[in-house]
Backbone as CSV, one residue per row, in Angstrom:
resi,resn,N_x,N_y,N_z,CA_x,CA_y,CA_z,C_x,C_y,C_z
1,UNK,92.846,106.185,125.059,92.921,107.250,124.060,92.570,108.589,124.725
2,UNK,93.385,109.613,124.450,93.186,110.919,125.091,93.038,111.992,124.018
3,UNK,91.984,112.804,124.126,91.704,113.857,123.151,91.502,115.179,123.885
4,UNK,92.175,116.224,123.441,91.946,117.565,123.997,91.121,118.366,123.010
5,UNK,90.019,118.903,123.481,89.096,119.638,122.626,89.668,121.017,122.303
6,UNK,89.807,121.301,121.028,90.368,122.585,120.586,89.338,123.468,119.905
7,UNK,88.126,122.919,119.712,87.084,123.681,119.027,85.727,123.274,119.591
8,UNK,84.867,124.264,119.825,83.534,123.980,120.353,82.790,123.048,119.407
9,UNK,82.253,121.975,119.960,81.592,120.976,119.141,80.172,120.732,119.639
10,UNK,79.491,119.733,119.003,78.148,119.353,119.434,78.199,118.343,120.560
11,UNK,77.311,117.387,120.533,77.206,116.384,121.587,78.459,115.513,121.680
12,UNK,78.680,114.990,122.883,79.848,114.153,123.122,79.842,112.904,122.240
13,UNK,78.676,112.232,122.112,78.650,110.998,121.327,79.018,111.254,119.872
14,UNK,78.499,112.337,119.297,78.831,112.669,117.914,80.292,113.094,117.782
15,UNK,80.797,113.776,118.806,82.178,114.261,118.757,83.172,113.108,118.720
16,UNK,82.990,112.111,119.595,83.976,111.023,119.614,83.859,110.148,118.365
17,UNK,82.655,110.058,117.794,82.514,109.317,116.531,83.348,109.975,115.435
18,UNK,83.394,111.329,115.449,84.158,112.049,114.433,85.666,111.967,114.659
19,UNK,86.067,111.613,115.869,87.490,111.595,116.206,88.097,110.193,116.266
20,UNK,87.264,109.192,116.476,87.768,107.829,116.648,87.375,106.988,115.436
21,UNK,88.344,106.515,114.694,88.077,105.739,113.496,88.051,104.236,113.791
22,UNK,87.300,103.514,112.977,87.309,102.057,113.057,86.272,101.442,113.967
23,UNK,85.411,102.283,114.583,84.391,101.758,115.481,83.040,102.370,115.126
24,UNK,81.976,101.598,115.322,80.640,102.079,114.994,80.158,103.106,116.010
25,UNK,79.182,103.882,115.605,78.573,104.870,116.500,77.957,104.184,117.724
26,UNK,77.274,103.051,117.488,76.623,102.359,118.598,77.644,101.827,119.604
27,UNK,78.801,101.334,119.096,79.841,100.820,119.993,80.405,101.944,120.858
28,UNK,80.712,103.089,120.239,81.273,104.209,120.986,80.245,104.777,121.966
29,UNK,78.990,104.809,121.566,77.942,105.291,122.476,77.813,104.375,123.688
30,UNK,77.989,103.061,123.444,77.904,102.118,124.564,79.034,102.345,125.562
31,UNK,80.205,102.793,125.087,81.307,103.088,125.997,80.949,104.249,126.918
32,UNK,80.221,105.231,126.375,79.784,106.358,127.202,78.847,105.873,128.296
33,UNK,77.864,105.049,127.932,76.891,104.567,128.909,77.530,103.665,129.963
34,UNK,78.663,103.028,129.598,79.369,102.168,130.543,80.357,102.933,131.421
35,UNK,80.448,104.261,131.222,81.364,105.069,132.018,82.810,104.957,131.579
36,UNK,83.027,104.497,130.355,84.385,104.329,129.844,84.881,105.556,129.075
37,UNK,84.058,106.603,129.019,84.454,107.875,128.408,84.423,108.945,129.496
38,UNK,85.587,109.485,129.819,85.692,110.493,130.867,85.944,111.864,130.265
39,UNK,85.290,112.865,130.817,85.540,114.255,130.434,86.111,114.964,131.652
40,UNK,87.348,115.412,131.542,88.064,116.047,132.663,88.072,115.136,133.895
41,UNK,88.236,113.834,133.633,88.394,112.863,134.706,87.131,112.273,135.274
42,UNK,85.966,112.689,134.750,84.704,112.191,135.294,83.818,111.642,134.169
43,UNK,83.028,110.596,134.452,82.099,110.070,133.442,81.127,111.158,133.000
44,UNK,80.716,111.075,131.737,79.828,112.109,131.207,78.685,111.479,130.429
45,UNK,77.628,112.251,130.229,76.495,111.792,129.434,76.758,112.035,127.949
46,UNK,76.069,111.249,127.111,76.223,111.383,125.660,75.803,112.765,125.177
47,UNK,74.874,113.399,125.901,74.345,114.701,125.484,75.246,115.875,125.859
48,UNK,76.289,115.605,126.664,77.199,116.693,127.066,77.866,117.309,125.836
49,UNK,78.007,118.636,125.840,78.631,119.325,124.710,80.043,119.770,125.110
50,UNK,81.061,119.097,124.547,82.445,119.415,124.905,82.790,120.886,124.634
51,UNK,83.580,121.458,125.549,84.044,122.834,125.415,85.544,122.848,125.145
52,UNK,86.013,123.959,124.606,87.439,124.115,124.337,88.223,123.931,125.644
53,UNK,89.244,123.087,125.603,90.054,122.814,126.780,89.684,121.540,127.500
54,UNK,88.502,120.995,127.225,88.115,119.730,127.841,89.077,118.622,127.412
55,UNK,89.339,117.698,128.326,90.161,116.527,128.014,89.268,115.295,128.087
56,UNK,89.189,114.593,126.968,88.341,113.410,126.871,89.229,112.167,126.844
57,UNK,88.953,111.244,127.744,89.700,109.986,127.803,88.753,108.834,127.480
58,UNK,89.127,108.022,126.497,88.285,106.914,126.044,88.999,105.603,126.306
59,UNK,88.369,104.729,127.072,88.930,103.405,127.362,88.253,102.373,126.476
60,UNK,88.963,101.921,125.463,88.426,100.913,124.548,88.900,99.544,125.020
61,UNK,87.976,98.658,125.404,88.382,97.361,125.954,89.131,96.507,124.945
62,UNK,90.056,95.711,125.463,90.789,94.781,124.608,89.847,93.690,124.116
63,UNK,90.054,93.218,122.876,89.216,92.121,122.374,89.361,90.878,123.254
64,UNK,88.253,90.175,123.435,88.315,88.915,124.170,88.530,87.768,123.186
65,UNK,89.029,86.648,123.708,89.280,85.502,122.837,87.963,84.989,122.248
66,UNK,88.022,84.596,120.991,86.821,84.118,120.306,86.531,82.680,120.702
67,UNK,85.430,82.485,121.411,85.028,81.145,121.789,83.762,80.737,121.054
68,UNK,83.310,81.577,120.119,82.119,81.262,119.347,82.501,80.336,118.208
69,UNK,81.885,79.190,118.155,82.250,78.192,117.154,81.246,78.173,116.009
70,UNK,81.729,77.995,114.784,80.819,77.856,113.644,79.963,76.593,113.792
71,UNK,78.699,76.700,113.422,77.802,75.549,113.435,77.022,75.515,112.127
72,UNK,76.919,74.348,111.552,76.216,74.196,110.278,74.717,74.146,110.534
73,UNK,74.150,75.328,110.770,72.717,75.464,111.033,72.068,76.074,109.790
74,UNK,71.013,75.465,109.272,70.353,76.011,108.078,69.881,77.442,108.296
75,UNK,70.094,78.285,107.298,69.650,79.676,107.338,68.713,79.955,106.165
76,UNK,67.691,80.751,106.417,66.803,81.209,105.346,67.346,82.543,104.848
77,UNK,68.217,82.494,103.844,68.871,83.689,103.320,68.077,84.205,102.118
78,UNK,67.550,85.409,102.223,66.735,85.967,101.140,67.564,86.793,100.164
79,UNK,68.778,87.185,100.597,69.680,87.941,99.702,71.100,87.831,100.240
80,UNK,72.065,87.777,99.316,73.466,87.766,99.718,74.323,88.335,98.600
81,UNK,75.295,89.167,98.972,76.315,89.609,98.032,77.660,89.580,98.754
82,UNK,78.674,90.183,98.184,80.013,90.105,98.771,80.156,90.930,100.042
83,UNK,79.173,91.791,100.346,79.262,92.677,101.504,78.312,92.322,102.638
84,UNK,77.163,91.748,102.325,76.138,91.567,103.353,75.173,90.446,103.014
85,UNK,74.379,90.089,104.012,73.304,89.113,103.852,72.040,89.660,104.488
86,UNK,70.899,89.234,103.976,69.620,89.495,104.623,69.018,88.133,104.955
87,UNK,68.764,87.920,106.236,68.307,86.623,106.729,66.878,86.743,107.246
88,UNK,66.091,85.711,107.008,64.763,85.608,107.606,64.911,84.726,108.848
89,UNK,65.056,85.360,110.009,65.330,84.636,111.254,64.053,84.016,111.817
90,UNK,64.115,82.742,112.197,62.927,82.122,112.796,62.710,82.574,114.235
91,UNK,61.476,82.529,114.678,61.183,82.810,116.081,61.889,81.777,116.948
92,UNK,62.471,82.219,118.052,63.130,81.312,118.972,64.635,81.233,118.812
93,UNK,65.166,81.767,117.717,66.618,81.737,117.515,67.263,82.973,118.127
94,UNK,68.234,82.750,119.012,68.995,83.846,119.610,69.959,84.399,118.565
95,UNK,70.125,85.723,118.512,70.966,86.332,117.483,72.445,86.088,117.749
96,UNK,72.918,86.358,118.962,74.338,86.192,119.234,74.549,85.544,120.602
97,UNK,75.685,84.905,120.826,75.941,84.237,122.108,75.853,85.203,123.287
98,UNK,75.322,84.702,124.370,75.214,85.464,125.606,75.124,84.454,126.734
99,UNK,75.008,84.942,127.941,74.910,84.052,129.099,73.728,83.097,128.921
100,UNK,74.004,81.811,128.926,72.949,80.820,128.764,72.690,80.409,127.338
101,UNK,73.295,81.122,126.379,73.090,80.810,124.964,74.431,80.907,124.236
102,UNK,75.255,79.870,124.342,76.571,79.893,123.722,76.593,79.184,122.370
103,UNK,75.536,78.432,122.082,75.480,77.674,120.839,74.118,77.855,120.185
104,UNK,74.033,77.412,118.927,72.786,77.411,118.159,72.223,78.815,117.944
105,UNK,73.098,79.816,117.919,72.667,81.188,117.656,72.836,81.517,116.171
106,UNK,72.273,82.643,115.782,72.438,83.101,114.400,73.909,83.323,114.083
107,UNK,74.669,83.858,115.026,76.100,84.087,114.808,76.840,82.775,114.560
108,UNK,76.519,81.727,115.322,77.136,80.424,115.071,76.889,79.968,113.634
109,UNK,75.653,80.172,113.172,75.294,79.774,111.811,76.003,80.638,110.772
110,UNK,76.094,81.946,111.031,76.746,82.857,110.086,78.236,82.545,109.961
111,UNK,78.886,82.228,111.081,80.310,81.910,111.045,80.575,80.708,110.144
112,UNK,79.654,79.753,110.160,79.799,78.580,109.302,79.516,78.936,107.849
113,UNK,78.404,79.616,107.612,78.010,79.945,106.243,79.025,80.858,105.555
114,UNK,79.516,81.858,106.276,80.443,82.838,105.691,81.905,82.454,105.896
115,UNK,82.132,81.283,106.485,83.488,80.785,106.737,84.330,81.810,107.491
116,UNK,83.684,82.443,108.473,84.384,83.395,109.333,84.525,84.784,108.775
117,UNK,84.083,85.014,107.539,84.234,86.331,106.907,83.086,87.253,107.304
118,UNK,83.193,87.811,108.504,82.189,88.721,109.033,82.895,89.914,109.658
119,UNK,82.208,91.037,109.726,82.796,92.218,110.361,83.058,91.914,111.835
120,UNK,84.078,92.570,112.404,84.402,92.323,113.816,84.373,93.593,114.652
121,UNK,83.734,94.634,114.145,83.682,95.903,114.869,82.973,95.749,116.209
122,UNK,81.914,94.940,116.248,81.175,94.745,117.498,81.732,93.604,118.330
123,UNK,82.971,93.202,118.057,83.629,92.184,118.871,83.398,90.779,118.368
124,UNK,84.092,89.853,118.986,84.055,88.473,118.518,82.770,87.754,118.903
125,UNK,82.019,88.290,119.847,80.757,87.660,120.232,79.642,88.024,119.261
126,UNK,79.773,89.171,118.600,78.718,89.612,117.676,79.266,89.918,116.287
127,UNK,80.057,89.039,115.698,80.580,89.315,114.352,79.451,89.425,113.336
128,UNK,79.534,90.453,112.505,78.551,90.629,111.448,77.255,91.279,111.863
129,UNK,77.045,91.484,113.160,75.753,91.989,113.635,75.772,93.508,113.708
130,UNK,75.047,94.152,112.821,74.968,95.613,112.804,73.682,96.098,113.470
131,UNK,72.691,95.234,113.519,71.464,95.482,114.288,70.896,94.112,114.617
132,UNK,69.983,94.038,115.560,69.483,92.744,115.981,67.978,92.787,116.202
133,UNK,67.383,91.600,116.237,65.989,91.481,116.656,65.947,90.460,117.799
134,UNK,64.933,90.564,118.635,64.858,89.734,119.824,64.727,88.251,119.472
135,UNK,65.073,87.407,120.423,65.019,85.952,120.249,63.662,85.495,119.721
136,UNK,62.581,85.978,120.308,61.259,85.497,119.923,60.582,86.378,118.878
137,UNK,61.331,87.310,118.307,60.850,88.078,117.159,61.409,87.420,115.905
138,UNK,60.558,87.176,114.944,60.987,86.535,113.701,61.175,87.589,112.618
139,UNK,61.770,87.161,111.496,61.793,88.019,110.323,63.148,88.512,109.873
140,UNK,63.117,89.548,109.061,64.279,90.007,108.312,65.248,90.833,109.139
141,UNK,66.539,90.532,108.995,67.591,91.350,109.576,68.846,91.228,108.707
142,UNK,69.740,92.198,108.876,70.943,92.282,108.048,72.166,91.838,108.843
143,UNK,73.081,91.121,108.174,74.404,90.822,108.727,75.431,91.288,107.694
144,UNK,76.590,91.734,108.163,77.588,92.291,107.240,78.903,91.513,107.321
145,UNK,79.627,91.517,106.205,80.810,90.668,106.071,82.132,91.388,106.283
146,UNK,82.126,92.702,106.288,83.397,93.423,106.438,83.173,94.719,107.192
147,UNK,84.248,95.260,107.759,84.147,96.449,108.612,83.741,97.700,107.843
148,UNK,84.186,97.810,106.612,83.825,98.988,105.814,82.310,99.071,105.651
149,UNK,81.695,97.952,105.296,80.242,97.934,105.135,79.541,98.123,106.470
150,UNK,80.107,97.543,107.526,79.519,97.680,108.858,79.417,99.153,109.262
151,UNK,80.486,99.891,109.082,80.486,101.304,109.451,79.462,102.091,108.635
152,UNK,79.365,101.780,107.353,78.401,102.486,106.493,76.970,102.152,106.895
153,UNK,76.709,100.874,107.186,75.361,100.474,107.576,74.982,101.063,108.938
154,UNK,75.933,101.089,109.867,75.666,101.678,111.180,75.320,103.160,111.038
155,UNK,76.021,103.841,110.147,75.740,105.256,109.901,74.362,105.433,109.276
156,UNK,74.010,104.545,108.355,72.683,104.603,107.731,71.580,104.375,108.761
157,UNK,71.816,103.455,109.681,70.833,103.214,110.744,70.644,104.465,111.595
158,UNK,71.753,105.117,111.949,71.664,106.306,112.801,70.963,107.456,112.086
159,UNK,71.033,107.459,110.751,70.386,108.519,109.964,68.995,108.113,109.489
160,UNK,68.502,106.973,109.951,67.170,106.469,109.591,67.043,106.231,108.089
161,UNK,68.110,105.749,107.474,68.107,105.498,106.031,67.807,104.036,105.701
162,UNK,67.514,103.244,106.717,67.117,101.853,106.517,65.675,101.716,106.991
163,UNK,64.797,101.381,106.080,63.369,101.295,106.400,63.058,99.891,106.927
164,UNK,62.552,99.817,108.167,62.236,98.541,108.800,60.772,98.530,109.231
165,UNK,60.035,97.596,108.675,58.606,97.515,108.939,58.265,96.181,109.595
166,UNK,57.387,96.223,110.592,57.045,95.043,111.379,55.545,94.767,111.343
167,UNK,55.206,93.514,111.651,53.828,93.140,111.939,53.757,92.773,113.405
168,UNK,52.689,93.172,114.056,52.499,92.824,115.465,51.028,92.574,115.734
169,UNK,50.760,91.556,116.501,49.411,91.303,116.985,49.382,91.760,118.430
170,UNK,48.517,92.725,118.733,48.505,93.317,120.070,47.159,93.085,120.752
171,UNK,47.184,93.108,122.068,45.968,92.894,122.850,45.000,94.063,122.680
172,UNK,43.706,93.739,122.649,42.679,94.767,122.632,42.408,95.327,121.249
173,UNK,41.523,96.282,121.208,41.101,96.887,119.947,41.682,98.292,119.857
174,UNK,42.624,98.476,118.970,43.250,99.785,118.754,42.293,100.632,117.922
175,UNK,41.914,101.801,118.441,40.874,102.602,117.798,41.350,103.396,116.575
176,UNK,42.409,104.205,116.674,42.791,104.965,115.483,43.348,104.045,114.407
177,UNK,43.026,104.346,113.153,43.534,103.523,112.055,45.035,103.719,111.845
178,UNK,45.512,104.925,112.138,46.930,105.238,111.999,47.355,106.125,113.156
179,UNK,48.654,106.134,113.425,49.143,107.006,114.481,50.641,106.924,114.637
180,UNK,51.159,107.769,115.515,52.589,107.802,115.811,52.779,107.838,117.316
181,UNK,53.672,107.012,117.802,54.032,107.019,119.220,55.415,107.659,119.325
182,UNK,55.459,108.806,119.957,56.716,109.549,120.127,56.961,109.658,121.630
183,UNK,57.723,108.694,122.157,57.945,108.631,123.604,59.338,108.073,123.869
184,UNK,60.167,108.803,124.623,61.561,108.375,124.857,61.641,107.079,125.658
185,UNK,62.616,106.240,125.309,62.778,104.945,125.953,64.139,104.852,126.636
186,UNK,64.129,104.347,127.862,65.359,104.107,128.611,65.208,102.839,129.427
187,UNK,66.255,102.460,130.140,66.191,101.249,130.948,65.392,101.503,132.223
188,UNK,64.602,100.530,132.618,63.783,100.634,133.818,64.665,100.675,135.060
189,UNK,64.361,101.567,135.971,65.129,101.665,137.211,64.742,100.569,138.202
190,UNK,63.568,99.971,138.029,63.101,98.940,138.945,63.463,97.526,138.480
191,UNK,63.699,97.372,137.184,64.050,96.067,136.626,64.985,96.298,135.450
192,UNK,66.275,96.028,135.627,67.276,96.331,134.614,67.141,95.481,133.367
193,UNK,66.309,94.446,133.417,66.084,93.621,132.234,65.053,94.241,131.304
194,UNK,64.340,95.252,131.811,63.256,95.839,131.036,63.590,97.267,130.601
195,UNK,62.969,97.668,129.513,63.015,99.053,129.061,61.671,99.693,129.369
196,UNK,61.629,101.026,129.372,60.372,101.707,129.661,60.396,103.107,129.062
197,UNK,59.222,103.704,128.961,59.132,105.103,128.554,59.514,105.957,129.751
198,UNK,60.482,106.836,129.559,60.989,107.662,130.651,61.469,108.998,130.104
199,UNK,61.297,110.051,130.886,61.632,111.400,130.421,63.094,111.539,130.018
200,UNK,63.986,110.795,130.683,65.407,110.925,130.368,65.897,109.824,129.410
201,UNK,64.954,109.172,128.732,65.309,108.142,127.756,65.730,108.728,126.419
202,UNK,66.075,107.850,125.503,66.484,108.274,124.165,65.247,108.486,123.290
203,UNK,65.290,109.491,122.395,64.153,109.728,121.500,63.770,108.448,120.762
204,UNK,62.470,108.132,120.760,61.992,106.880,120.176,60.662,107.136,119.476
205,UNK,60.592,106.786,118.188,59.394,107.071,117.394,58.972,105.822,116.620
206,UNK,57.704,105.448,116.785,57.122,104.315,116.074,55.841,104.777,115.385
207,UNK,55.735,104.505,114.089,54.513,104.801,113.342,53.716,103.499,113.194
208,UNK,52.387,103.574,113.307,51.590,102.344,113.206,50.362,102.530,112.333
209,UNK,49.881,101.404,111.832,48.670,101.366,111.016,47.927,100.068,111.320
210,UNK,46.619,100.160,111.534,45.806,98.975,111.804,45.531,98.241,110.496
211,UNK,45.758,96.910,110.513,45.432,96.082,109.354,44.032,95.509,109.518
212,UNK,43.820,94.784,110.623,42.504,94.218,110.939,42.295,94.215,112.445
213,UNK,41.036,94.339,112.848,40.675,94.256,114.256,39.903,92.963,114.498
214,UNK,40.181,92.354,115.660,39.518,91.112,116.047,38.906,91.294,117.429
215,UNK,38.136,90.309,117.880,37.431,90.446,119.155,38.388,90.609,120.331
216,UNK,39.576,90.014,120.238,40.509,90.065,121.357,41.843,90.722,121.039
217,UNK,42.050,91.089,119.798,43.364,91.612,119.419,43.277,92.439,118.145
218,UNK,44.355,93.146,117.851,44.446,93.967,116.637,45.735,93.612,115.901
219,UNK,45.597,93.358,114.607,46.761,93.077,113.756,47.253,94.407,113.186
220,UNK,48.549,94.696,113.395,49.063,96.009,113.046,50.329,95.928,112.209
221,UNK,50.579,96.993,111.477,51.846,97.174,110.769,52.536,98.382,111.406
222,UNK,53.825,98.218,111.736,54.551,99.280,112.436,55.842,99.609,111.710
223,UNK,56.144,100.876,111.632,57.355,101.347,110.970,58.239,102.036,111.995
224,UNK,59.476,101.544,112.128,60.418,102.135,113.074,61.094,103.354,112.473
225,UNK,61.003,104.481,113.183,61.798,105.646,112.788,63.119,105.636,113.550
226,UNK,63.079,105.120,114.773,64.300,104.909,115.562,64.386,103.413,115.866
227,UNK,65.475,102.979,116.482,65.643,101.557,116.727,66.146,101.260,118.127
228,UNK,65.342,101.552,119.126,65.735,101.308,120.513,65.460,99.851,120.902
229,UNK,66.138,99.390,121.932,65.906,98.047,122.449,64.438,97.878,122.850
230,UNK,63.790,96.817,122.332,62.393,96.489,122.656,61.434,97.614,122.252
231,UNK,61.787,98.434,121.279,61.006,99.655,121.015,59.521,99.384,120.780
232,UNK,59.195,98.498,119.859,57.782,98.239,119.571,57.085,97.658,120.791
233,UNK,57.738,96.739,121.455,57.140,96.085,122.628,56.867,97.100,123.732
234,UNK,57.802,98.020,123.953,57.631,99.042,124.993,56.557,100.050,124.589
235,UNK,56.606,100.518,123.350,55.645,101.526,122.903,54.213,100.996,122.908
236,UNK,54.022,99.747,122.471,52.663,99.208,122.461,52.152,98.981,123.881
237,UNK,53.034,98.564,124.766,52.638,98.430,126.170,52.291,99.791,126.756
238,UNK,53.037,100.799,126.372,52.848,102.167,126.875,51.456,102.706,126.539
239,UNK,50.936,102.355,125.347,49.607,102.861,124.959,48.500,101.884,125.350
240,UNK,48.847,100.867,126.137,47.835,99.959,126.654,47.514,98.778,125.771
241,UNK,48.333,98.522,124.757,48.098,97.406,123.842,49.392,96.618,123.626
242,UNK,49.874,95.926,124.673,51.122,95.170,124.514,51.002,94.071,123.474
243,UNK,52.141,93.628,122.977,52.172,92.586,121.953,51.716,91.262,122.561
244,UNK,50.835,90.568,121.852,50.306,89.289,122.315,51.454,88.303,122.574
245,UNK,51.420,87.668,123.741,52.413,86.667,124.092,53.708,87.212,124.643
246,UNK,53.826,88.522,124.780,55.088,89.109,125.251,55.347,88.675,126.701
247,UNK,56.433,87.913,126.915,56.690,87.393,128.265,57.216,88.434,129.244
248,UNK,57.646,89.589,128.735,58.222,90.631,129.587,57.218,91.743,129.869
249,UNK,56.539,92.217,128.828,55.670,93.389,128.975,54.175,93.044,129.029
250,UNK,53.872,91.732,128.970,52.466,91.318,129.101,52.400,89.948,129.768
251,UNK,53.232,89.759,130.783,53.391,88.436,131.391,52.129,87.913,132.069
252,UNK,51.226,88.804,132.470,50.030,88.367,133.191,48.813,88.203,132.281
253,UNK,49.010,88.413,130.987,47.896,88.301,130.048,47.852,86.905,129.407
254,UNK,46.708,86.578,128.846,46.517,85.306,128.151,47.493,85.204,126.980
255,UNK,48.210,84.076,126.891,49.244,83.943,125.860,48.751,83.259,124.598
256,UNK,47.559,82.690,124.625,47.000,81.963,123.481,47.927,80.839,123.009
257,UNK,48.671,80.269,123.949,49.551,79.164,123.608,50.870,79.555,122.981
258,UNK,51.149,80.857,122.879,52.392,81.307,122.243,53.573,81.181,123.195
259,UNK,54.737,80.961,122.632,55.995,81.026,123.366,56.753,82.221,122.789
260,UNK,56.627,83.358,123.451,57.210,84.584,122.904,56.170,85.439,122.211
261,UNK,56.552,86.660,121.904,55.638,87.660,121.373,55.327,87.467,119.891
262,UNK,54.127,87.874,119.502,53.689,87.804,118.106,54.181,89.047,117.371
263,UNK,55.462,89.038,117.050,56.107,90.192,116.418,57.011,89.692,115.301
264,UNK,56.889,90.301,114.116,57.593,89.808,112.932,58.170,90.966,112.126
265,UNK,59.469,90.889,111.836,60.129,91.883,110.982,59.754,91.579,109.536
266,UNK,58.774,92.301,109.039,58.115,91.964,107.781,58.875,92.417,106.535
267,UNK,59.428,93.613,106.577,60.105,94.108,105.383,61.272,95.009,105.754
268,UNK,62.221,95.078,104.836,63.388,95.936,105.027,63.807,96.472,103.669
269,UNK,64.203,97.721,103.635,64.663,98.308,102.373,65.730,99.356,102.651
270,UNK,66.749,99.372,101.794,67.833,100.340,101.912,68.676,100.284,100.644
271,UNK,69.526,101.259,100.480,70.449,101.283,99.354,71.755,100.619,99.766
272,UNK,72.161,99.594,99.017,73.422,98.923,99.313,74.526,99.972,99.283
273,UNK,75.226,100.194,100.407,76.129,101.350,100.516,77.332,101.318,99.585
274,UNK,77.702,100.156,99.074,78.872,100.069,98.203,78.527,100.035,96.722
275,UNK,77.338,99.522,96.386,76.959,99.410,94.974,75.906,100.424,94.545
276,UNK,75.184,100.993,95.526,74.114,101.930,95.194,72.828,101.246,94.770
277,UNK,72.778,99.919,94.843,71.595,99.162,94.436,70.527,99.232,95.521
278,UNK,69.284,99.488,95.115,68.176,99.506,96.067,67.774,98.081,96.405
279,UNK,67.795,97.744,97.679,67.406,96.417,98.135,66.089,96.524,98.895
280,UNK,65.095,95.780,98.465,63.778,95.783,99.094,63.289,94.349,99.219
281,UNK,62.974,93.924,100.450,62.535,92.555,100.658,61.389,92.518,101.655
282,UNK,60.446,91.612,101.387,59.298,91.400,102.273,59.116,89.906,102.483
283,UNK,58.753,89.530,103.695,58.516,88.121,103.993,57.181,87.965,104.713
284,UNK,56.511,86.866,104.471,55.205,86.610,105.079,55.358,86.321,106.568
285,UNK,54.287,86.525,107.313,54.321,86.199,108.739,54.429,84.687,108.904
286,UNK,55.014,84.206,110.015,55.141,82.769,110.249,53.778,82.088,110.387
287,UNK,53.798,80.750,110.288,52.563,79.977,110.345,51.817,80.183,111.653
288,UNK,52.567,80.264,112.783,51.897,80.417,114.082,51.079,81.705,114.120
289,UNK,51.588,82.742,113.448,50.932,84.049,113.425,49.634,83.946,112.609
290,UNK,49.730,83.323,111.448,48.543,83.145,110.600,47.497,82.296,111.294
291,UNK,47.949,81.224,111.970,47.009,80.353,112.674,46.298,81.096,113.797
292,UNK,47.006,81.957,114.491,46.401,82.710,115.577,45.348,83.683,115.043
293,UNK,45.666,84.340,113.935,44.680,85.235,113.322,43.410,84.475,112.947
294,UNK,43.594,83.272,112.411,42.433,82.454,111.977,41.560,82.029,113.154
295,UNK,42.138,82.004,114.351,41.373,81.586,115.520,40.513,82.692,116.086
296,UNK,40.727,83.946,115.646,39.963,85.076,116.145,38.808,85.408,115.201
297,UNK,37.800,86.085,115.751,36.687,86.580,114.942,36.953,88.034,114.582
298,UNK,36.907,88.327,113.302,37.212,89.691,112.844,36.017,90.597,113.082
299,UNK,36.296,91.856,113.433,35.220,92.825,113.641,35.513,94.085,112.827
300,UNK,34.479,94.859,112.588,34.609,96.129,111.873,34.214,97.257,112.807
301,UNK,34.994,98.321,112.779,34.662,99.494,113.605,34.556,100.718,112.699
């Protein structure tokens, strides 16, 4: 796809979203980061501001064959309508197929439950997935059934119109009762599997509140203002209180017998984009989380 800029615009990522129909903002932004968006023949950053006369070339990859098979895996569905579902994902379940995880994912289960009726904007490997949570993070997430709803939900996410609240048990005693972590997140240059706080990262904001303090850990509630990869895990590690059991950002710390981090998507709320109905759901922390809290001695500060 080739576009010639005829009017001074804002950022490149916002510009191509306004010009290219049928794809989510996150998908088009990923093309920029992959070097598939050229400005005057050269790869460009998302923050570049196109000028009159610039020629933008966008290479949209061809769809790959769908090898993801439906599987009749039980799902904890807390809400469903003709456009979307809200699922309470268990810890340990991978969201979508990837290298090493081709079966038993949430997508395999959704394909069976919805009989294939899922949005395909993010490709055949991630049908219905408008946002995701990590394999070892439990709790609420949304899946969508059609492209129209997918585009609306993706736009709502980018505008911070979907409220997502988490519970996390973190190492050490967090002193302030409330606070905000405003630190940009990008991919680590030393380990491409990890994210980190970096000056050239994307704006990332997490609000937190202490629920209870224990001798070895602090139980917290966190509200995402942005939604970067590993955001809570990176931000808590950044302030010296990584999430308990985190195999990536706290690998050398005591795991207390956990397999994966003690992180739970506790609540989600948003306005259903097609009906205008306010949807608000909260789910309790998993049993392993409650059991771990019971094993600690509570303290007052």
